[in-house]
N, C-alpha and C positions, 0 to 999 in steps of 0.2 A: 471423415476416417479414408486413411489410405489403404491400397491393399498391403503394404508392410504391417499397418496397424491390425488389421483383420487378420493376417496370419500369425501374429504375436497372441491376439486374444485366443484365437483357434488352438494354439498350441497348448497354452494355458488351460485351457477348457478340457482338452485331450487328454493331459497330465492328469487333471483332477479326474475326468474318468476312470483313466489306468488306474491310479490309485484307490479311489474307490471301491472299483469291482474288486481288486486285488484284496483290500480289506474285508468284502462281504466273503470273499473265498477263504481267507483265512479262518475267519469267524465261524465259518461253517465247518472247517475242519476240527477246531478247536472243540465244536459240540460233539461231532461225530465220531471223534476219538474218545470221547467220553472225559475229557481234561476238564471239560467248563459244561455246568447245566445250562441248558438253553435259556431257561428262565434269567438266568445271570447276565447273559448279553442280549435279549431279546430288544432292549431299548436303543443299544448301539447299533444293532444289526438294522433294525427298522430307520434310523437316522441315517446310517450308510446308504441304506436302499433309496431314501428321500434324495440325498446328496446326489445319487446317481441319476436318478430321473431328472432331477432340475438340471442338472449338468448337460444329459441327453437332449433336454428341451431346448436348451439355450445353444447348444450346439447347431439344432435344426434351425433355430431363429438367426441364428448369426449368418448361417448358408441361405437362407432365403434373403434376407436383406443385403447380402453381399452380392448375390446374382441380380438383384433390383439395380444397385448402384452401379455394378459392371455392365450390364445390360439393361438401360434404364427401359426399353420400348417392350422388355417382355412382360 
C-alpha cells in the first residue's frame, strides 16, 4: 500500500467514525426529548456504538501499520 492509499483509507474510516458518532448523538437526543422510547432504539444504538468502536480500532491499527511501513526500523 502506498502512502496515498493509506491516506484514502484513513479518510474513509474517519468519515465513518464521524457519522457513527453523530448518529449516536441524534439517537440520544431522540430519547432525551421523549420522542422515542429508549427501548425502541436500544438495538440500533448498540450497533452504532459497535461500529464506532470497530472504526476507532481500525484507525489505530492503520496508524500502527503505516508507521511500521514508513519507519521500518521503529
